[in-house]
C-alpha atoms as one frame of an Amber mdcrd trajectory, in Angstrom:
protein
  -0.009   0.028  -0.015   1.664   3.114  -1.187   0.929   6.464   0.336   1.407
   9.547  -1.777   3.292  12.479  -0.348   0.101  14.739  -0.653  -1.933  12.197
   1.407   0.846  12.053   4.007   0.930  15.796   4.300  -2.844  16.100   4.630
  -2.831  13.373   7.319  -0.148  15.141   9.149  -2.127  18.416   8.958  -5.187
  16.812  10.309  -3.328  15.243  13.166  -1.619  18.477  13.888  -4.999  20.311
  13.963  -6.181  17.935  16.711  -3.767  19.449  19.092  -3.457  18.181  22.633
  -7.147  17.860  23.090  -7.479  15.094  20.433  -4.780  12.899  21.866  -4.696
  11.608  25.392  -2.100   9.560  27.198  -3.022   6.053  28.113  -3.882   5.344
  31.685  -1.107   4.044  33.938  -1.218   0.707  35.517  -4.088   0.305  37.931
  -3.289  -0.231  41.525  -4.711  -3.084  43.488  -3.927  -6.515  44.753  -3.298
  -9.664  42.685  -6.435 -11.119  44.172  -8.481  -8.132  42.904  -7.026  -8.536
  39.457  -7.910 -12.205  39.384 -11.449 -11.516  40.611 -11.878  -8.888  37.925
 -10.557 -11.155  35.117 -12.667 -14.112  36.194 -15.659 -11.738  36.270 -14.933
 -10.543  32.771 -14.454 -14.191  31.559 -17.863 -15.238  32.965 -19.579 -12.177
  31.369 -18.056 -13.107  28.023 -19.295 -16.674  28.365 -22.832 -15.515  29.323
 -22.903 -13.119  26.324 -22.112 -15.989  23.996 -24.831 -18.158  25.651 -27.375
 -15.305  25.301 -26.349 -14.734  21.630 -26.661 -18.430  20.854 -30.166 -18.515
  22.577 -31.201 -15.406  20.636 -30.130 -17.133  17.458 -32.035 -20.288  18.194
 -35.129 -18.123  18.806 -34.553 -16.331  15.496 -33.852 -13.028  17.129 -30.137
 -12.620  16.358 -27.865 -12.570  13.383 -25.594 -15.372  12.757 -22.644 -13.019
  12.524 -23.285 -11.648  16.024 -23.417 -15.274  17.374 -20.207 -16.229  15.665
 -18.423 -13.111  17.066 -19.797 -13.804  20.683 -18.723 -17.511  20.501 -15.288
 -16.643  19.071 -14.762 -14.103  21.918 -15.685 -16.664  24.482 -13.469 -19.224
  22.901 -10.512 -16.762  22.858 -11.070 -15.908  26.452 -11.189 -19.552  27.465
  -8.017 -20.220  25.597  -6.341 -17.334  27.423  -7.545 -18.597  30.839  -6.185
 -22.099  30.122  -2.839 -20.660  28.927  -2.492 -18.518  32.227  -3.571 -21.513
  34.302  -0.840 -23.670  32.558   1.798 -20.995  33.187   0.881 -20.602  36.826
   0.990 -24.365  37.331   4.328 -24.568  35.588   5.699 -21.821  37.763   4.378
 -23.548  40.988   5.969 -26.890  39.956   9.291 -25.097  39.309   9.117 -23.586
  42.799   8.409 -27.078  44.275  11.542 -28.310  42.453  13.813 -25.626  44.126
  16.223 -26.903  46.722  15.840 -25.544  50.233
């Protein structure tokens, strides 16, 4: 994809006209305990699963589009894969700690 110099200049001018009000810095890391972070992540995971179930039920009732159902189920599947990957890493770290000599 080639960008012409004119398009680049115009894009730069549009970005420049935004000034500081159009661009905001990302939030810093949230403070809290590890337990709070795990609780929040598990709550988000459950909400994603419930959304997929609701979308599937709506599709069966003929009230939802197939594309919405596929997106909801894909999001739930990705979330589950992430949770399983994190669990595996935590278990591997725990086993490594158990193997450490005292």
